[in-house]
N, C-alpha and C positions, 0 to 999 in steps of 0.2 A: 775539504769539509764544507766550504762555502757553496760549492757546486751542488753537493748533496742537499743542503738546506734549501737552496734556490729551487732545485728540482722538486723537493717535497712541497715547497710553498706554491710552485706553479701547479702541481698536481691537485692541491687542495683548493685552488681558486675556482670561483664560479663565474662564468662569463655573463655579460649583461643579457645575452640572448637566453641563457639558461635561467637566469633570475626571472626574466619575463615569462618564460614557459612555466616555471614553478609557481609564480604569482598568479598566472591565469588559471592554473589547475586548482589552486586554493579557492579562487573566486568561483570557479565552476562548482566545486564541492559545496560552497556556501549557497549558491543559487539552487542546486539540487536539493539541499537540505530545506530550503524555503518551499520548494515544490512539494517535498514529502510532508512538510507541515500542513500545507494546503489539503493534501489528500487525507491526512489524519483528521483535520477539521471536518471535511466532508463526510468522513466515516462516522464521526460523532453525530452529525445531523441525520444521516441516513439511518443509523441504528436507532436513534430516538424516534424518528418518524415511524419506522417499521415496527418497532416494539409497541408504540402507542396504537398503531393500527391493529396489530395482532391482539394486544391486551384489551383495547377499547371496543373493538368490533367483533372479532372472532370469538373471544372468550365470553362475550355477552350475547352470543347469537340467539340464545333461547328467549331473550327479552325482545329481540327484533323480529323474530319469525313466529307468526301465529300458527299453531297446529291446525291442519286442515284448511289453511288458506289457499286461495287459487294459485298464488305464486310461491308456495312453500318449497317445491323442488328446485325452482329456478334460483330462489334466494339462497338455499343451501349450497347449490352448485357454485354460485358466485362467491359465497363465503369460503368455500373450499379452495377456490382459485386464489382469493385474497390471502388466505393462510399460507398457501404454498409460495406465493410471490413474496410475502413478508419474510418467511423463513429463508428462502433462497437469497434474498437481498442481504439479510443479516449474515448468512454464510459467506457471501462474497466480500462483505465489509470485513469480517474477521480474517478472511484470506488476504485482504489488502493490508491489514495491520501487521501480519506476520508473513512477509514475503520470503522467498527462498534466499537464504543468506549463505549458501554453500559456495563461497567465493572461490574462483579458480586461483586467486592470488593468496590463498591461506597457506600455501606450501604443501598442498596435498599431492602435487606433482613432485616427483623426486628431483627434477632438474631445477626447481625453484626454491629459493630460501623463503621462510615465512615472512609475510608482510609485517612491516613495522607501523603500518597505518590502520589496517583492518582490525577492529576491536577484538573479534573472536581469535584472530591469529595472535595478537599481543597477549591476550589473557591465557590462551591454551599452550602457547609454545615457549613462553619466557617466564622466568622469575623476574622480579624487579631488577636485580643486579645484572642478569643476563640481557635484559632489555636495554639497560643503560649501555652496557658494553657493545651490544650489537649496533645500536644507533650511532654510537661514537665511532665505531669502526667502518660504518658505511661510507662509501664515497658519494660525492654529490650526484654522479651519474646513476648510481644504484638507488639512491633516495628518490631521484626524479622519476626513474622508471617505475618504482613501486607506487609513487603518488599518481602517476599517469594511469597505471593499471587500476588503482582504487577509484579514480574518477570514472573510468569506464564501468567498473562494477556498480558504483552508485547510480550511474546513468541507466544501466540495465534494470536495477531495482526500482528506480523512480518510474521508468517506463512501464514496468510490470504493475506497479501499484496503480498508475493511472488507468491502465487497461482493465484491471480487476474492479476498481471502484466505478468505472464507467458501466460495467455489467450490472453492478448493484443499483446504479442510478436508473438504468433502463428498466430494470425489474420494478423499481419503485414507481416510475412513471406509469407502467402498465397497471401496477397495483392501484394507483389513484384513478385510472380509467375504470377499472372494475368497481372501485368504491363508488364512483359516480353512477355507474350502472346499477349498483345495489341501491343507492339513494333514489334513483329514478323508479326502480321497481317498487320500492317502499311507498313512494308517492302514488303510484298507480294503485297499490294495495289500499292505501288510506282513502283514496277518492272513490274506490269501488270500480275503477275502470279496468276491464279485462281485455287484454289483447288476444287475438286469435280465438275468439269465441265464436263458434259457428252456429 
């Protein structure tokens, strides 16, 4: 009887090496969560800026462009580009907020059990009682593997969010360049200076 209890105790023990791995995985998840928070903050800034550009410049175009002016066609073309860049940037911001969360670790593969760490897996695959039972029955090795897979999944999502928000930022930079061009053409219009007049 004592041998069985000792064997069960040994099986349930977690080595120092495993504790270190598990701890480092949790630290990685926290760090990735901080990165995701940074992306979400940038998303807010880019959305605000592009919405202000679209609403403040594009929707008030009729007050900026004089009918029959020398630069009317050029100003309309620049505003069309500004509108497209604003909307594209907002699209990529939205895409960065809702990344692909179809995790390979959610148990969609028949060979894997559902994750006990991925929120969608927990909410869709378990009742509260089933979740408690499943977590309590998991061995340390199984929990460690599930956690490691989740760290990988969150890393992939974080990387995707950074790539998508970078596209939105590049579009916003180009948007500002075209806005400067719009302002320059407006100055030319106001001063009566005509380029390419033969």
